[in-house]
A tleap script that builds the chain and sets N, CA, C and O, in Angstrom:
source leaprc.protein.ff14SB
mol = sequence {
  NMET ASN GLU ILE PRO PHE LYS ILE GLY SER
  SER LEU LYS TRP ILE SER GLY ILE SER ASN
  GLU THR THR CYS LYS ASP ILE LEU ILE SER
  ILE LEU THR THR GLU ASN LEU LEU GLU CYS
  PRO GLU GLU THR VAL HIE ARG HIE TYR ALA
  LEU VAL GLU SER TRP ARG GLU VAL SER LYS
  VAL LEU SER ALA ASN SER LEU ILE LEU LYS
  ILE TRP ASN ALA TRP GLY GLU GLU GLN GLU
  ASN VAL SER PHE THR VAL LYS LYS VAL LYS
  ASN SER LYS ARG GLU ASP HIE GLU GLN VAL
  CASN
}
set mol.1.N position { 53.074 -42.378 -72.664 }
set mol.1.CA position { 53.201 -40.680 -72.778 }
set mol.1.C position { 53.119 -40.245 -71.025 }
set mol.1.O position { 52.205 -40.355 -70.208 }
set mol.2.N position { 54.664 -39.663 -70.905 }
set mol.2.CA position { 55.532 -38.972 -70.091 }
set mol.2.C position { 54.128 -37.709 -69.343 }
set mol.2.O position { 53.526 -36.953 -70.106 }
set mol.3.N position { 53.948 -37.722 -68.367 }
set mol.3.CA position { 52.748 -36.295 -67.962 }
set mol.3.C position { 52.713 -35.559 -66.858 }
set mol.3.O position { 51.787 -35.768 -66.074 }
set mol.4.N position { 53.882 -34.360 -66.494 }
set mol.4.CA position { 54.192 -34.278 -65.454 }
set mol.4.C position { 53.556 -32.615 -64.632 }
set mol.4.O position { 53.447 -31.504 -65.151 }
set mol.5.N position { 53.332 -32.937 -63.616 }
set mol.5.CA position { 52.713 -31.045 -63.213 }
set mol.5.C position { 53.270 -30.190 -62.468 }
set mol.5.O position { 53.821 -30.446 -61.397 }
set mol.6.N position { 53.136 -28.797 -63.130 }
set mol.6.CA position { 53.555 -27.802 -62.966 }
set mol.6.C position { 52.485 -27.209 -62.392 }
set mol.6.O position { 51.288 -27.459 -62.532 }
set mol.7.N position { 53.501 -25.715 -61.172 }
set mol.7.CA position { 52.221 -25.112 -61.123 }
set mol.7.C position { 53.103 -23.325 -61.593 }
set mol.7.O position { 54.317 -23.127 -61.578 }
set mol.8.N position { 52.181 -22.454 -61.901 }
set mol.8.CA position { 52.585 -20.917 -62.508 }
set mol.8.C position { 51.109 -20.689 -62.209 }
set mol.8.O position { 50.053 -21.161 -62.632 }
set mol.9.N position { 51.617 -19.370 -60.911 }
set mol.9.CA position { 50.566 -18.443 -59.684 }
set mol.9.C position { 49.538 -19.666 -58.774 }
set mol.9.O position { 49.980 -20.278 -57.801 }
set mol.10.N position { 48.393 -19.814 -59.214 }
set mol.10.CA position { 47.472 -20.952 -58.655 }
set mol.10.C position { 46.902 -21.586 -59.540 }
set mol.10.O position { 45.916 -22.323 -59.534 }
set mol.11.N position { 47.820 -21.139 -60.566 }
set mol.11.CA position { 47.169 -23.021 -61.332 }
set mol.11.C position { 47.806 -23.790 -61.412 }
set mol.11.O position { 48.946 -23.353 -61.257 }
set mol.12.N position { 47.804 -25.253 -61.653 }
set mol.12.CA position { 48.484 -26.660 -61.772 }
set mol.12.C position { 48.038 -26.831 -63.282 }
set mol.12.O position { 46.871 -27.136 -63.526 }
set mol.13.N position { 49.008 -26.626 -64.349 }
set mol.13.CA position { 49.352 -27.232 -65.523 }
set mol.13.C position { 49.412 -28.708 -65.405 }
set mol.13.O position { 49.856 -29.096 -64.325 }
set mol.14.N position { 49.006 -29.803 -66.422 }
set mol.14.CA position { 50.226 -30.482 -66.590 }
set mol.14.C position { 50.300 -30.946 -68.035 }
set mol.14.O position { 49.428 -31.380 -68.788 }
set mol.15.N position { 51.967 -30.666 -68.244 }
set mol.15.CA position { 53.007 -30.897 -69.724 }
set mol.15.C position { 52.709 -32.263 -70.210 }
set mol.15.O position { 53.421 -33.133 -69.708 }
set mol.16.N position { 51.766 -32.683 -71.124 }
set mol.16.CA position { 52.513 -34.362 -71.391 }
set mol.16.C position { 53.373 -34.384 -72.678 }
set mol.16.O position { 53.024 -33.298 -73.142 }
set mol.17.N position { 53.809 -34.629 -73.116 }
set mol.17.CA position { 54.922 -34.945 -74.322 }
set mol.17.C position { 56.434 -34.990 -74.237 }
set mol.17.O position { 57.359 -35.191 -75.024 }
set mol.18.N position { 56.296 -34.724 -72.977 }
set mol.18.CA position { 58.116 -34.245 -71.950 }
set mol.18.C position { 58.874 -36.537 -72.617 }
set mol.18.O position { 58.732 -37.752 -72.479 }
set mol.19.N position { 59.676 -35.296 -73.351 }
set mol.19.CA position { 60.903 -36.943 -73.421 }
set mol.19.C position { 61.871 -36.739 -73.111 }
set mol.19.O position { 62.049 -35.528 -72.977 }
set mol.20.N position { 63.157 -37.647 -72.775 }
set mol.20.CA position { 64.449 -38.189 -72.442 }
set mol.20.C position { 64.915 -36.502 -72.729 }
set mol.20.O position { 65.695 -36.102 -71.864 }
set mol.21.N position { 64.601 -35.578 -73.679 }
set mol.21.CA position { 65.523 -34.516 -73.796 }
set mol.21.C position { 64.943 -33.257 -73.463 }
set mol.21.O position { 65.663 -32.342 -73.065 }
set mol.22.N position { 63.869 -33.140 -73.573 }
set mol.22.CA position { 63.240 -32.252 -72.494 }
set mol.22.C position { 63.593 -31.351 -71.551 }
set mol.22.O position { 63.045 -31.381 -70.449 }
set mol.23.N position { 64.472 -30.510 -71.830 }
set mol.23.CA position { 64.666 -28.890 -70.745 }
set mol.23.C position { 64.139 -28.298 -69.750 }
set mol.23.O position { 63.218 -27.669 -70.273 }
set mol.24.N position { 64.119 -28.086 -68.661 }
set mol.24.CA position { 63.706 -27.037 -67.176 }
set mol.24.C position { 62.928 -25.826 -68.635 }
set mol.24.O position { 61.716 -25.719 -68.826 }
set mol.25.N position { 63.973 -25.111 -69.416 }
set mol.25.CA position { 64.538 -24.351 -70.108 }
set mol.25.C position { 62.719 -24.361 -71.759 }
set mol.25.O position { 62.121 -23.382 -72.204 }
set mol.26.N position { 62.515 -25.839 -72.090 }
set mol.26.CA position { 61.418 -25.773 -72.812 }
set mol.26.C position { 60.096 -25.480 -72.026 }
set mol.26.O position { 58.975 -25.010 -72.222 }
set mol.27.N position { 61.191 -26.260 -70.589 }
set mol.27.CA position { 58.932 -26.044 -70.081 }
set mol.27.C position { 58.534 -25.405 -69.870 }
set mol.27.O position { 57.306 -25.372 -69.789 }
set mol.28.N position { 59.723 -23.914 -69.501 }
set mol.28.CA position { 59.126 -22.510 -68.739 }
set mol.28.C position { 58.929 -22.075 -70.404 }
set mol.28.O position { 57.902 -21.422 -70.589 }
set mol.29.N position { 59.585 -22.284 -71.385 }
set mol.29.CA position { 58.883 -21.950 -72.780 }
set mol.29.C position { 57.670 -21.929 -72.817 }
set mol.29.O position { 56.965 -20.941 -73.023 }
set mol.30.N position { 57.188 -23.490 -72.538 }
set mol.30.CA position { 56.292 -24.187 -73.102 }
set mol.30.C position { 55.270 -23.248 -72.448 }
set mol.30.O position { 54.603 -22.555 -73.217 }
set mol.31.N position { 54.949 -23.076 -70.423 }
set mol.31.CA position { 53.987 -22.797 -69.872 }
set mol.31.C position { 53.829 -21.196 -70.380 }
set mol.31.O position { 52.712 -20.725 -70.595 }
set mol.32.N position { 55.186 -20.333 -70.567 }
set mol.32.CA position { 55.146 -19.459 -70.364 }
set mol.32.C position { 53.554 -18.475 -71.975 }
set mol.32.O position { 52.574 -17.731 -71.947 }
set mol.33.N position { 54.423 -19.274 -73.038 }
set mol.33.CA position { 53.627 -19.147 -73.938 }
set mol.33.C position { 52.206 -19.331 -74.291 }
set mol.33.O position { 51.442 -18.566 -74.879 }
set mol.34.N position { 51.998 -20.636 -73.752 }
set mol.34.CA position { 50.544 -20.937 -73.769 }
set mol.34.C position { 49.985 -20.073 -72.851 }
set mol.34.O position { 48.811 -19.848 -73.144 }
set mol.35.N position { 50.585 -19.144 -71.240 }
set mol.35.CA position { 49.760 -18.640 -70.370 }
set mol.35.C position { 49.627 -17.365 -71.022 }
set mol.35.O position { 48.642 -16.694 -70.712 }
set mol.36.N position { 50.700 -16.757 -72.145 }
set mol.36.CA position { 50.369 -15.543 -73.229 }
set mol.36.C position { 50.788 -14.224 -71.981 }
set mol.36.O position { 50.259 -13.199 -71.551 }
set mol.37.N position { 52.739 -15.422 -71.643 }
set mol.37.CA position { 53.014 -14.402 -70.222 }
set mol.37.C position { 54.931 -14.698 -70.924 }
set mol.37.O position { 55.939 -14.534 -70.237 }
set mol.38.N position { 54.919 -14.993 -71.896 }
set mol.38.CA position { 56.294 -14.926 -72.257 }
set mol.38.C position { 56.677 -13.351 -72.768 }
set mol.38.O position { 55.679 -12.839 -73.274 }
set mol.39.N position { 57.646 -12.606 -72.770 }
set mol.39.CA position { 57.566 -11.498 -72.717 }
set mol.39.C position { 59.156 -10.559 -73.098 }
set mol.39.O position { 59.401 -9.355 -73.168 }
set mol.40.N position { 60.217 -12.126 -73.328 }
set mol.40.CA position { 61.379 -12.257 -73.708 }
set mol.40.C position { 61.543 -12.698 -74.912 }
set mol.40.O position { 60.561 -12.929 -75.618 }
set mol.41.N position { 62.790 -12.887 -75.345 }
set mol.41.CA position { 62.960 -13.406 -76.524 }
set mol.41.C position { 63.504 -15.082 -75.515 }
set mol.41.O position { 64.042 -15.179 -74.412 }
set mol.42.N position { 63.078 -16.117 -76.464 }
set mol.42.CA position { 63.228 -17.629 -75.839 }
set mol.42.C position { 64.050 -17.785 -75.528 }
set mol.42.O position { 64.203 -18.330 -74.435 }
set mol.43.N position { 65.368 -17.300 -76.505 }
set mol.43.CA position { 66.769 -17.684 -75.653 }
set mol.43.C position { 67.505 -17.441 -74.263 }
set mol.43.O position { 68.426 -18.002 -73.669 }
set mol.44.N position { 66.517 -16.133 -73.967 }
set mol.44.CA position { 66.754 -15.011 -72.313 }
set mol.44.C position { 66.125 -15.376 -71.495 }
set mol.44.O position { 66.551 -15.074 -70.380 }
set mol.45.N position { 64.617 -16.316 -71.540 }
set mol.45.CA position { 63.541 -16.696 -70.569 }
set mol.45.C position { 64.250 -17.654 -69.545 }
set mol.45.O position { 63.599 -17.946 -68.542 }
set mol.46.N position { 65.532 -18.182 -69.691 }
set mol.46.CA position { 66.269 -18.400 -68.256 }
set mol.46.C position { 66.862 -17.592 -67.289 }
set mol.46.O position { 67.180 -17.690 -66.103 }
set mol.47.N position { 66.907 -16.800 -68.138 }
set mol.47.CA position { 67.063 -15.433 -66.806 }
set mol.47.C position { 65.700 -14.164 -66.502 }
set mol.47.O position { 65.635 -13.145 -65.814 }
set mol.48.N position { 64.985 -14.707 -67.190 }
set mol.48.CA position { 63.805 -13.823 -66.643 }
set mol.48.C position { 62.858 -14.718 -66.120 }
set mol.48.O position { 61.829 -14.078 -65.900 }
set mol.49.N position { 62.708 -16.049 -65.781 }
set mol.49.CA position { 62.136 -16.968 -65.553 }
set mol.49.C position { 62.925 -18.514 -64.664 }
set mol.49.O position { 63.999 -18.867 -65.151 }
set mol.50.N position { 62.512 -19.166 -63.712 }
set mol.50.CA position { 63.301 -20.530 -63.293 }
set mol.50.C position { 62.018 -21.468 -63.054 }
set mol.50.O position { 60.809 -21.243 -63.108 }
set mol.51.N position { 62.662 -22.439 -62.811 }
set mol.51.CA position { 61.697 -23.746 -62.671 }
set mol.51.C position { 62.113 -23.926 -61.169 }
set mol.51.O position { 63.316 -24.185 -61.196 }
set mol.52.N position { 61.783 -23.912 -60.198 }
set mol.52.CA position { 62.070 -24.249 -58.913 }
set mol.52.C position { 61.079 -25.970 -58.401 }
set mol.52.O position { 59.871 -26.207 -58.383 }
set mol.53.N position { 62.122 -26.724 -58.103 }
set mol.53.CA position { 61.376 -28.098 -57.626 }
set mol.53.C position { 61.687 -28.038 -55.643 }
set mol.53.O position { 62.661 -27.903 -54.904 }
set mol.54.N position { 60.662 -28.171 -55.540 }
set mol.54.CA position { 60.310 -28.352 -54.349 }
set mol.54.C position { 59.767 -29.808 -53.787 }
set mol.54.O position { 58.954 -30.417 -54.483 }
set mol.55.N position { 60.175 -30.324 -52.634 }
set mol.55.CA position { 60.022 -31.732 -51.840 }
set mol.55.C position { 60.240 -31.044 -50.380 }
set mol.55.O position { 61.202 -30.461 -49.879 }
set mol.56.N position { 58.569 -31.450 -49.782 }
set mol.56.CA position { 58.464 -31.136 -48.373 }
set mol.56.C position { 59.175 -29.880 -48.785 }
set mol.56.O position { 59.370 -29.278 -49.841 }
set mol.57.N position { 59.641 -29.652 -46.863 }
set mol.57.CA position { 60.381 -28.223 -46.793 }
set mol.57.C position { 61.036 -27.606 -47.346 }
set mol.57.O position { 61.340 -26.515 -46.864 }
set mol.58.N position { 61.714 -28.123 -48.982 }
set mol.58.CA position { 63.283 -27.948 -49.190 }
set mol.58.C position { 63.251 -27.247 -50.932 }
set mol.58.O position { 62.537 -27.891 -51.701 }
set mol.59.N position { 63.791 -26.318 -51.384 }
set mol.59.CA position { 62.910 -25.748 -52.394 }
set mol.59.C position { 64.071 -25.480 -53.062 }
set mol.59.O position { 64.888 -24.717 -52.546 }
set mol.60.N position { 64.417 -26.320 -54.846 }
set mol.60.CA position { 66.379 -25.617 -55.338 }
set mol.60.C position { 65.375 -25.525 -56.276 }
set mol.60.O position { 64.249 -26.002 -56.421 }
set mol.61.N position { 66.509 -24.360 -57.202 }
set mol.61.CA position { 65.934 -23.765 -58.360 }
set mol.61.C position { 66.599 -24.624 -59.991 }
set mol.61.O position { 67.737 -24.639 -60.459 }
set mol.62.N position { 65.750 -25.034 -60.316 }
set mol.62.CA position { 67.023 -25.944 -61.185 }
set mol.62.C position { 67.000 -25.375 -62.329 }
set mol.62.O position { 66.076 -24.764 -62.867 }
set mol.63.N position { 68.694 -25.723 -62.917 }
set mol.63.CA position { 69.160 -25.271 -64.110 }
set mol.63.C position { 68.399 -25.098 -65.216 }
set mol.63.O position { 67.402 -25.693 -65.624 }
set mol.64.N position { 68.842 -24.455 -65.514 }
set mol.64.CA position { 68.001 -24.358 -67.598 }
set mol.64.C position { 68.158 -25.449 -68.530 }
set mol.64.O position { 67.229 -25.748 -69.281 }
set mol.65.N position { 68.941 -25.889 -68.538 }
set mol.65.CA position { 69.020 -27.404 -69.425 }
set mol.65.C position { 69.633 -28.407 -68.336 }
set mol.65.O position { 70.551 -29.205 -68.522 }
set mol.66.N position { 68.793 -28.145 -66.956 }
set mol.66.CA position { 68.438 -30.052 -66.931 }
set mol.66.C position { 67.717 -30.144 -67.270 }
set mol.66.O position { 66.813 -29.365 -67.574 }
set mol.67.N position { 67.971 -31.945 -67.398 }
set mol.67.CA position { 66.515 -32.804 -67.965 }
set mol.67.C position { 65.277 -33.125 -67.019 }
set mol.67.O position { 65.289 -33.912 -66.073 }
set mol.68.N position { 64.624 -32.657 -67.291 }
set mol.68.CA position { 62.762 -32.688 -66.366 }
set mol.68.C position { 62.607 -34.095 -66.419 }
set mol.68.O position { 62.255 -34.422 -65.286 }
set mol.69.N position { 62.668 -34.877 -66.980 }
set mol.69.CA position { 62.238 -36.224 -67.224 }
set mol.69.C position { 63.061 -37.008 -65.956 }
set mol.69.O position { 62.637 -37.454 -64.890 }
set mol.70.N position { 64.311 -36.978 -66.496 }
set mol.70.CA position { 65.006 -37.299 -65.726 }
set mol.70.C position { 65.249 -37.188 -63.970 }
set mol.70.O position { 65.621 -37.970 -63.096 }
set mol.71.N position { 64.758 -35.575 -64.032 }
set mol.71.CA position { 64.562 -35.141 -62.415 }
set mol.71.C position { 63.287 -35.728 -61.345 }
set mol.71.O position { 63.115 -35.927 -60.142 }
set mol.72.N position { 62.442 -35.871 -62.818 }
set mol.72.CA position { 60.850 -36.527 -62.096 }
set mol.72.C position { 60.927 -38.101 -62.004 }
set mol.72.O position { 60.597 -38.604 -60.930 }
set mol.73.N position { 61.248 -38.749 -62.818 }
set mol.73.CA position { 61.448 -40.127 -62.152 }
set mol.73.C position { 62.785 -40.292 -61.454 }
set mol.73.O position { 62.759 -41.500 -61.221 }
set mol.74.N position { 63.718 -39.930 -61.064 }
set mol.74.CA position { 64.786 -40.116 -59.514 }
set mol.74.C position { 64.142 -40.063 -58.651 }
set mol.74.O position { 64.656 -40.471 -57.609 }
set mol.75.N position { 62.385 -39.442 -58.552 }
set mol.75.CA position { 61.751 -39.026 -57.148 }
set mol.75.C position { 60.735 -40.420 -56.677 }
set mol.75.O position { 60.158 -40.783 -55.651 }
set mol.76.N position { 60.954 -41.058 -58.435 }
set mol.76.CA position { 60.344 -42.195 -57.930 }
set mol.76.C position { 58.834 -42.532 -56.991 }
set mol.76.O position { 57.795 -42.160 -57.535 }
set mol.77.N position { 58.752 -43.020 -56.015 }
set mol.77.CA position { 57.585 -42.728 -54.899 }
set mol.77.C position { 57.281 -42.326 -54.694 }
set mol.77.O position { 56.090 -42.457 -54.410 }
set mol.78.N position { 58.243 -40.815 -54.496 }
set mol.78.CA position { 57.987 -39.241 -53.734 }
set mol.78.C position { 57.806 -38.373 -54.404 }
set mol.78.O position { 58.057 -37.180 -54.232 }
set mol.79.N position { 57.025 -39.272 -55.833 }
set mol.79.CA position { 56.994 -37.862 -56.496 }
set mol.79.C position { 55.916 -37.198 -56.283 }
set mol.79.O position { 55.886 -36.034 -56.681 }
set mol.80.N position { 54.706 -37.788 -55.572 }
set mol.80.CA position { 53.756 -37.607 -54.811 }
set mol.80.C position { 53.383 -35.916 -54.153 }
set mol.80.O position { 52.419 -35.151 -54.207 }
set mol.81.N position { 55.049 -35.896 -53.406 }
set mol.81.CA position { 55.381 -34.663 -52.668 }
set mol.81.C position { 56.128 -33.788 -53.308 }
set mol.81.O position { 56.460 -32.766 -52.707 }
set mol.82.N position { 56.562 -34.012 -54.704 }
set mol.82.CA position { 57.490 -32.897 -55.415 }
set mol.82.C position { 56.919 -31.872 -55.900 }
set mol.82.O position { 55.754 -32.199 -56.127 }
set mol.83.N position { 57.091 -30.817 -56.184 }
set mol.83.CA position { 56.230 -30.194 -57.321 }
set mol.83.C position { 57.500 -29.373 -58.041 }
set mol.83.O position { 58.687 -29.358 -57.714 }
set mol.84.N position { 56.765 -28.649 -59.218 }
set mol.84.CA position { 57.745 -27.681 -60.171 }
set mol.84.C position { 57.065 -27.010 -60.153 }
set mol.84.O position { 55.917 -27.415 -60.339 }
set mol.85.N position { 57.280 -25.505 -59.917 }
set mol.85.CA position { 56.794 -24.344 -59.784 }
set mol.85.C position { 57.754 -23.263 -60.270 }
set mol.85.O position { 58.840 -22.911 -59.808 }
set mol.86.N position { 56.847 -22.693 -61.657 }
set mol.86.CA position { 57.150 -21.597 -62.147 }
set mol.86.C position { 57.302 -20.461 -61.718 }
set mol.86.O position { 56.195 -20.012 -61.419 }
set mol.87.N position { 58.527 -19.362 -61.422 }
set mol.87.CA position { 58.960 -18.156 -60.371 }
set mol.87.C position { 59.280 -17.585 -61.902 }
set mol.87.O position { 59.527 -18.031 -63.022 }
set mol.88.N position { 59.084 -16.059 -61.087 }
set mol.88.CA position { 60.083 -14.989 -61.803 }
set mol.88.C position { 61.119 -14.519 -61.544 }
set mol.88.O position { 61.005 -13.995 -60.436 }
set mol.89.N position { 62.301 -14.365 -62.005 }
set mol.89.CA position { 63.500 -13.869 -61.122 }
set mol.89.C position { 63.505 -12.639 -61.200 }
set mol.89.O position { 63.275 -11.989 -62.220 }
set mol.90.N position { 63.760 -12.230 -60.159 }
set mol.90.CA position { 64.210 -10.953 -59.122 }
set mol.90.C position { 65.497 -10.360 -60.450 }
set mol.90.O position { 66.331 -11.070 -61.013 }
set mol.91.N position { 65.294 -9.092 -60.611 }
set mol.91.CA position { 66.649 -8.481 -61.299 }
set mol.91.C position { 67.615 -7.896 -59.662 }
set mol.91.O position { 67.090 -7.525 -58.613 }
set mol.92.N position { 69.209 -8.008 -59.994 }
set mol.92.CA position { 69.289 -7.378 -58.931 }
set mol.92.C position { 69.927 -6.377 -58.932 }
set mol.92.O position { 70.770 -6.359 -59.828 }
set mol.93.N position { 69.892 -5.400 -58.226 }
set mol.93.CA position { 69.948 -3.624 -58.292 }
set mol.93.C position { 71.210 -3.669 -59.465 }
set mol.93.O position { 70.909 -3.399 -60.627 }
set mol.94.N position { 72.511 -3.991 -59.147 }
set mol.94.CA position { 73.813 -4.000 -60.675 }
set mol.94.C position { 72.362 -3.714 -61.557 }
set mol.94.O position { 71.760 -2.640 -61.527 }
set mol.95.N position { 71.799 -5.318 -62.610 }
set mol.95.CA position { 71.709 -5.473 -63.635 }
set mol.95.C position { 70.332 -4.285 -63.724 }
set mol.95.O position { 69.957 -3.805 -64.794 }
set mol.96.N position { 69.865 -4.038 -62.715 }
set mol.96.CA position { 68.701 -2.603 -62.992 }
set mol.96.C position { 69.522 -1.640 -63.428 }
set mol.96.O position { 69.409 -1.305 -64.607 }
set mol.97.N position { 70.707 -0.864 -62.429 }
set mol.97.CA position { 71.247 -0.072 -63.230 }
set mol.97.C position { 71.884 -0.258 -63.804 }
set mol.97.O position { 72.305 0.781 -64.313 }
set mol.98.N position { 72.429 -1.236 -64.205 }
set mol.98.CA position { 72.988 -1.239 -66.400 }
set mol.98.C position { 72.303 -0.970 -67.460 }
set mol.98.O position { 72.587 -0.463 -68.546 }
set mol.99.N position { 70.802 -1.624 -66.720 }
set mol.99.CA position { 69.776 -1.505 -67.655 }
set mol.99.C position { 69.823 0.285 -68.139 }
set mol.99.O position { 70.195 0.841 -69.173 }
set mol.100.N position { 69.327 0.736 -67.002 }
set mol.100.CA position { 69.129 2.121 -67.061 }
set mol.100.C position { 70.397 2.802 -67.652 }
set mol.100.O position { 70.114 3.691 -68.455 }
set mol.101.N position { 71.297 2.666 -67.514 }
set mol.101.CA position { 72.411 3.498 -68.469 }
set mol.101.C position { 72.528 2.921 -69.942 }
set mol.101.O position { 73.306 3.435 -70.746 }
savepdb mol mol.pdb
quit
């Protein structure tokens, strides 16, 4: 069974049952639902939250449709130096303005 660690806040959550078809969006929905933090429709979760991949001093926002197991396996022996963190996406001023109108 595939199990990958994810950070949310100060907590580390190990997610199991990850398949070759599991996307970053699936992981976001799972973690946010478990933590009672999902405050938007599942279809738009990727507009409000992102999964950030970090390796040593380098970080990258992962696309919602990226296959997480493929990414994890690609790290091979470097997996111990890789982390995935759930981050809230900040709205731009333009989006805030549009929401006010």
